[in-house]
C-alpha positions, 0 to 999 in steps of 0.5 A: 401472591395467590388471590386469598392472601391478597384478599386477606392482607386488604382485610388486615389493612382495613382492621388496622385502619379502622383501629387508627381511625377509632383513636385519633392520637393512635394515628398522630403517634403513628405519623410521629413514628413514620417521620422519626423512624425511631425514637430513643429515650432521654435517661436522666437520674433525677427525672427518669427515663423520658421520650420527649417526642411521645410526652405530649401524647396522652397515656402514650405507653398504652398507645405505643403498645397498641402500635406494638400489637397492630405490628407498626412498632417494635421496641428494642432494649438499649439499655438497663438501669438500676431502679429502686425496688421500693419506689421505683426511681432511677435516682440511684447511687453505689456504694463500695462496702468492705465485707467484714466491717460494712464501712464504705471507707474501702478503696481500690489500690494497687499491689506494688513491689519494690525490686530492690529490697523485693517487698510487696505491699499495697500502694497505701502502705507506700504513700507518704508526705514530703514537702507536701506532695505524695510520694512512694516510699518503701516501708521495708527499707525506706528507699523513695521509688521513683520510675515504675519498672525500673525501681518498682512494679505493679502487680496488680489491683486490690480493694483495701479497707482503711478502717480494718485493713481488710483486702479483697478482690471485690468489695461488697456492692450496695446502692442507696436511692437518692429519692426515698433514701433506702439502702439495697443490694443487687439481689432486691435491685430492679434492673429495669430494661429501657427501650427504643421504639422503631418503625417496623418493615410492615409500617414503612412498607404500608406508608411509603407505598400509600396503602394505609393512606388509601384504606384510611380514606376508604374506610373513613368515607364508608363511615361517613355513610358514603357508598365507596368501593376500593380498588375499582376498574372503570371503562372509559370512553375510549373502551380502555379499563382504568383502575381507581383507588376509590370509587363513590357511586350514587344509586349504583352509578359512579360519581366520584373517583379518587387516587391518593399517590404519595409523593416524595418530591414536587417534581415526581408529584407533577409527573405522576399528576399529568399521567392521572389527568390523561386517565380522568379525561376519558371519563365524563360525568365522573368528579376526579379527586387526586390526593397526595401528601405533597403538592407544588404550586405548578401542580395546583395551577395544573389541576386548577386548569383541568378541573381536577380536585386536588386534595393534600395535607401536612399529615394524615389527619389533615388529609382525611378531613380534607378529602371528606370535605372535598367529597361532601362539597362535590356531592352537594353540588351533585344533589343540587343538580339532580331533579 
């Protein structure tokens, strides 16, 4: 990857971070998407289409559009529902109607052939009540039909109107809104898409790699007025260069270095912390802050013994707040010691 591409990507991430920090709700929604990976709706006729994981956020539908435009979230059609064109509710019933007389008294029935006499008619014409039970009796020869494919065959299906007797392959379809009681047909019905929302590959990469969190910390520090620089190399007392995610300077000199490392398990967090402690020991006079999304009690004890400022939180917003408070406390302490 060329330096120009890297620089452009870094700028893009900063713009993304600025957008998220300007709207705390957006940041919280992104975190929900990151944890859930995908959010599917509940479709209930009376209540409509609901997204329980998002419903607590004000104006979530507008916010999700913003996350889509920032390429953190993508949407996918997973269903469609009939929506009333008058009140936009999905509590809609379906009616089959006779194309001739417009009656709703139309039924789907089998076409039956009596094998013995060859008579063909709809099952409705064969049905009779005998001792309280429904049986099939041929209207032509009056013989009772007992077993399919032995004394009668089913040739197919058809719709028959009980009122006028019209037979059709397909009935007329009409919808009725149970909310406003308005009738409409397939030409005027709204065939509304139902979406699921899924975090994009780009979003997964930015969050899992820690790049987004690092940039959020960096932008937050700059907005708070600190002289912060990202992705900085400093030469230690051993003469070896070490890279830090963020360095805060005072009067041009580094005073605080910060690294953020996402952790998937406690053991990995301890291992990574020990590696960074070795790096921090190569510097004198620079306070070090190790930031993670997950810290074990063992890591806390190790950091305390080594004088490491350990910052963590249960979510992005909490991590940012804790980092800013820690930096504020350190800089206040530095200022109090400066003549």
